[in-house]
C-alpha positions as CSV (number, residue, x, y, z in Angstrom):
1,M,7.4,20.1,-27.8
2,R,4.8,18.1,-25.9
3,L,5.6,15.5,-23.3
4,Y,3.5,12.5,-24.2
5,T,1.5,10.7,-21.5
6,G,1.2,7.0,-20.8
7,K,-2.1,7.0,-22.7
8,T,-0.3,8.3,-25.8
9,V,2.1,5.4,-25.5
10,A,-0.9,3.1,-25.3
11,F,-2.3,4.6,-28.5
12,I,1.0,4.1,-30.3
13,L,0.9,0.4,-29.1
14,I,-2.6,0.1,-30.5
15,M,-1.5,1.5,-33.8
16,S,1.5,-0.9,-33.8
17,A,-0.9,-3.8,-33.2
18,L,-2.3,-3.3,-36.7
19,F,0.6,-5.1,-38.3
20,F,1.4,-8.4,-39.7
21,M,1.2,-11.7,-41.4
22,G,-1.3,-14.2,-42.6
23,S,-2.1,-17.9,-43.1
24,C,-1.6,-19.3,-46.6
25,K,-3.1,-21.5,-49.2
26,S,-1.2,-24.8,-48.6
27,K,-0.6,-24.9,-44.9
28,K,-0.4,-27.5,-42.1
29,T,-0.9,-26.9,-38.4
30,I,2.1,-28.0,-36.4
31,A,2.6,-28.8,-32.8
32,T,4.9,-26.5,-30.8
33,E,4.5,-28.1,-27.4
34,G,6.9,-30.8,-26.1
35,T,9.7,-31.5,-23.8
36,L,12.7,-29.3,-23.9
37,E,16.0,-30.7,-24.9
38,K,19.0,-30.1,-22.7
39,K,21.1,-27.4,-24.5
40,S,23.8,-24.9,-23.9
41,H,23.2,-21.2,-23.6
42,I,24.6,-20.7,-27.1
43,Q,22.7,-23.5,-28.7
44,I,19.3,-22.3,-27.3
45,L,19.9,-18.9,-29.0
46,E,21.3,-20.3,-32.2
47,D,18.3,-22.7,-32.6
48,A,15.8,-19.8,-31.9
49,L,17.4,-17.6,-34.5
50,S,17.6,-20.3,-37.1
51,S,13.9,-21.0,-36.7
52,E,12.9,-17.4,-37.7
53,I,11.2,-16.7,-40.9
54,E,13.4,-15.1,-43.6
55,Y,11.7,-12.5,-45.9
56,K,12.3,-9.3,-47.9
57,T,8.6,-8.3,-48.2
58,I,5.4,-9.5,-46.7
59,S,1.8,-8.6,-47.5
60,T,-1.5,-10.1,-46.4
61,K,-5.2,-9.4,-45.6
62,G,-6.5,-10.2,-42.1
63,S,-8.5,-8.9,-39.2
64,I,-7.9,-7.3,-35.9
65,E,-10.2,-7.2,-32.8
66,F,-10.0,-4.7,-30.0
67,K,-11.4,-5.5,-26.6
68,A,-11.7,-3.1,-23.7
69,G,-13.9,-3.9,-20.8
70,S,-17.2,-5.2,-22.1
71,S,-16.8,-3.6,-25.5
72,S,-15.1,-5.0,-28.6
73,Q,-14.7,-4.1,-32.2
74,K,-13.4,-6.2,-35.1
75,V,-12.2,-4.7,-38.4
76,P,-10.6,-5.9,-41.6
77,A,-7.1,-4.7,-42.5
78,V,-4.4,-5.0,-45.2
79,F,-0.8,-5.3,-44.0
80,K,2.4,-4.6,-45.9
81,M,6.0,-4.9,-44.8
82,I,9.4,-4.2,-46.4
83,K,12.1,-5.5,-44.2
84,D,14.1,-2.9,-42.3
85,S,12.2,-0.1,-44.1
86,I,8.4,0.0,-43.8
87,L,5.6,-1.4,-41.7
88,Q,2.2,-0.3,-43.1
89,A,-1.4,-1.2,-42.2
90,S,-4.6,-0.1,-44.0
91,V,-7.6,-0.3,-41.7
92,R,-10.8,-1.0,-43.8
93,I,-14.4,-0.1,-43.2
94,P,-16.4,-3.3,-42.4
95,I,-18.7,-4.5,-45.3
96,L,-18.0,-1.4,-47.4
97,G,-14.3,-2.1,-47.7
98,G,-13.1,1.5,-48.1
99,E,-10.0,2.7,-46.2
100,A,-10.6,4.3,-42.9
101,M,-7.1,4.8,-41.7
102,R,-3.5,4.1,-42.9
103,I,-0.6,3.7,-40.4
104,T,3.0,3.7,-41.6
105,F,6.1,3.1,-39.5
106,T,9.6,3.8,-40.8
107,P,12.9,3.5,-38.8
108,D,12.6,7.1,-37.8
109,S,9.0,8.2,-38.1
110,I,5.3,7.4,-37.9
111,I,2.6,8.6,-40.4
112,I,-1.1,8.2,-39.7
113,I,-3.7,9.2,-42.3
114,D,-7.2,9.4,-40.9
115,R,-9.6,9.4,-43.8
116,L,-12.7,9.6,-41.7
117,K,-11.7,12.8,-40.0
118,K,-9.6,14.2,-42.9
119,Q,-6.5,14.6,-40.6
120,Y,-3.0,13.2,-40.4
121,V,0.0,12.7,-38.1
122,A,3.6,12.9,-39.4
123,E,6.1,12.8,-36.5
124,R,9.7,11.8,-36.1
125,F,10.6,9.5,-33.1
126,S,13.5,11.8,-32.2
127,D,11.0,14.5,-31.4
128,S,9.2,12.4,-28.8
129,K,10.5,12.7,-25.2
130,V,8.7,9.5,-24.2
131,I,10.3,7.4,-27.0
132,S,13.7,8.8,-26.4
133,N,13.6,7.5,-22.8
134,F,13.4,3.9,-24.1
135,D,15.5,1.8,-26.5
136,F,12.6,-0.1,-28.1
137,N,13.0,0.9,-31.8
138,F,11.6,0.2,-35.2
139,Y,13.6,-2.9,-35.7
140,N,12.4,-4.3,-32.3
141,L,8.8,-3.5,-33.4
142,Q,9.4,-5.4,-36.7
143,S,10.7,-8.4,-34.7
144,L,7.7,-8.4,-32.4
145,F,5.4,-8.7,-35.4
146,T,7.4,-11.3,-37.2
147,N,7.9,-13.7,-34.2
148,K,11.6,-12.9,-33.8
149,L,14.0,-12.5,-31.0
150,F,15.5,-9.1,-30.5
151,I,17.9,-7.0,-28.3
152,P,16.4,-3.7,-27.1
153,G,17.8,-0.9,-29.3
154,N,19.6,-3.1,-31.7
155,R,18.8,-3.8,-35.4
156,E,19.4,-7.6,-35.1
157,V,20.8,-10.2,-32.7
158,E,24.4,-11.0,-33.2
159,K,26.6,-13.6,-31.5
160,K,28.3,-10.9,-29.4
161,D,24.8,-10.2,-27.9
162,F,24.3,-13.7,-26.6
163,S,25.7,-12.8,-23.2
164,K,23.0,-10.1,-22.8
165,Y,20.4,-12.8,-22.3
166,N,19.8,-14.5,-18.9
167,I,18.4,-17.9,-19.7
168,S,16.4,-20.3,-17.5
169,S,13.6,-22.8,-18.1
170,A,10.1,-23.5,-16.7
171,N,7.0,-25.3,-17.8
172,N,8.7,-26.6,-20.9
173,V,9.8,-23.3,-22.3
174,Y,13.2,-21.5,-22.2
175,L,12.9,-18.1,-20.6
176,L,15.3,-15.5,-22.2
177,K,15.5,-12.3,-20.2
178,A,17.1,-9.0,-21.3
179,K,17.2,-5.5,-19.8
180,G,16.5,-2.3,-21.7
181,K,16.8,1.4,-21.2
182,G,14.1,3.1,-19.0
183,N,13.7,0.2,-16.6
184,L,12.1,-1.9,-19.3
185,S,12.4,-5.7,-19.0
186,Y,12.1,-8.1,-22.0
187,N,11.2,-11.7,-21.5
188,F,11.0,-14.2,-24.4
189,A,9.5,-17.7,-24.0
190,V,10.9,-20.1,-26.5
191,D,9.1,-23.5,-26.9
192,A,10.3,-27.0,-27.7
193,S,10.1,-26.2,-31.5
194,N,12.5,-23.3,-31.0
195,H,9.9,-20.7,-31.8
196,I,8.9,-17.7,-29.6
197,A,5.7,-18.6,-27.8
198,S,5.4,-15.1,-26.2
199,T,7.2,-11.9,-25.6
200,L,6.7,-9.9,-22.4
201,I,7.8,-6.2,-22.1
202,Y,7.2,-4.5,-18.8
203,N,8.1,-1.6,-16.5
204,D,6.8,-2.1,-12.9
205,K,7.6,1.4,-11.8
206,Q,5.4,3.0,-14.6
207,N,2.8,0.2,-14.5
208,I,3.3,-0.7,-18.2
209,T,3.0,-4.3,-19.5
210,L,2.7,-5.7,-23.0
211,Q,2.2,-9.5,-23.2
212,W,2.4,-10.7,-26.8
213,S,1.5,-14.3,-27.5
214,Y,1.8,-16.4,-30.7
215,N,-0.6,-19.2,-31.4
216,E,-1.6,-21.8,-34.0
217,F,1.7,-22.2,-35.9
218,V,1.5,-23.6,-39.4
219,K,4.0,-24.9,-41.9
220,D,3.5,-23.5,-45.4
221,N,6.1,-24.9,-47.8
222,S,9.4,-24.0,-46.0
223,F,7.9,-21.3,-43.8
224,I,6.7,-21.8,-40.3
225,Y,4.8,-19.0,-38.6
226,P,1.9,-18.2,-36.2
227,T,-1.6,-17.5,-37.6
228,K,-2.9,-15.8,-34.5
229,M,-1.4,-13.2,-32.2
230,E,-2.9,-12.0,-28.9
231,A,-1.7,-8.9,-27.2
232,K,-2.6,-7.8,-23.7
233,I,-1.7,-4.2,-23.0
234,D,-1.9,-2.9,-19.4
235,I,-1.1,0.8,-18.7
236,E,-1.9,2.5,-15.4
237,K,-4.2,-0.4,-14.5
238,K,-6.2,-0.1,-17.7
239,R,-6.4,-3.1,-19.9
240,L,-6.7,-3.5,-23.7
241,D,-6.8,-6.9,-25.5
242,V,-5.9,-7.1,-29.2
243,N,-6.5,-10.3,-31.3
244,I,-5.1,-10.6,-34.7
245,N,-5.9,-13.2,-37.4
246,Y,-4.5,-13.7,-40.9
247,D,-5.9,-14.8,-44.2
248,K,-3.1,-15.3,-46.7
249,L,0.6,-14.6,-46.5
250,E,2.5,-13.4,-49.5
251,I,6.3,-13.5,-49.1
252,D,8.8,-11.7,-51.3
253,K,6.1,-10.5,-53.8
254,G,5.9,-6.9,-55.1
255,V,4.7,-4.4,-52.5
256,N,3.4,-1.0,-53.4
257,I,3.7,1.6,-50.6
258,D,1.7,4.9,-50.8
259,N,2.1,7.6,-48.2
260,S,0.6,10.5,-50.2
261,I,-1.5,12.9,-48.1
262,S,-4.3,15.1,-49.5
263,T,-3.6,18.8,-49.2
264,K,-7.2,19.1,-47.8
265,Y,-6.2,17.1,-44.7
266,T,-5.3,18.9,-41.4
267,K,-2.1,18.0,-39.6
268,V,-2.4,17.1,-36.0
269,D,-0.2,15.5,-33.4
270,I,-0.6,12.0,-31.9
271,S,-2.3,13.3,-28.8
272,D,-4.9,15.2,-30.8
273,L,-5.7,12.1,-33.0
274,M,-5.9,10.0,-29.8
275,N,-8.5,12.4,-28.3
276,T,-10.6,11.8,-31.4
277,Y,-11.0,8.1,-30.8
278,I,-10.1,7.4,-27.2
279,K,-12.2,8.9,-24.4
280,R,-10.3,10.3,-21.5
281,K,-11.7,10.2,-18.0
């Protein structure tokens, strides 16, 4: 069993960044800035939770742009989600439209199908020594991509968890702080509209930081959600920016998930796949 490096964790974060939602047909941009109301600890959390989008399935088409140093690349992608079950992204080839790579997360595993190199990854999270050292799980990842509050290691936030947040305020946002396993800290900034403006996950000792920001919220019928997400990933003083935009959000429509793998493809582990696309120095 291999011990994954910080660069491997970075690669997993990049794969994770290929998920989620989209803007819709009839939508209206809404303001999320404003002056905070004076609220109790419980009311702040209840209002944030009640503002979250409710769904069973989500699918959309969008784009994702990676920036590292002076280089950048933008690619189209198709996103699918079945709540508490599947997160899947199909990365498309620009202009041609064919599938280049498919990434699927389940509560206990990750599957990556690389059609360009005819190889695939199929690994269980329980086999990763790195992941076992942290309590960030599939359900937390799902919350991150759906603009939701979460408790590290938990499936959902319950009233009994409210005491786990340390709440303060600054610059017209409420700051909700929680501690996780492996010296990870989780900071959520909740704006005056009760939506999460950003999520910060960091570990100072290991020089790992993930800053995830949500922008340009829209109201589409009864749903309110961001149409842009920006992620800033810093690991070992190396920086990667990820910008995600969405085209059209389909909620609670039929979703077809395909994880079939050609028998002609070669199985590799995550570090091998990473070496194919990320140059090591």
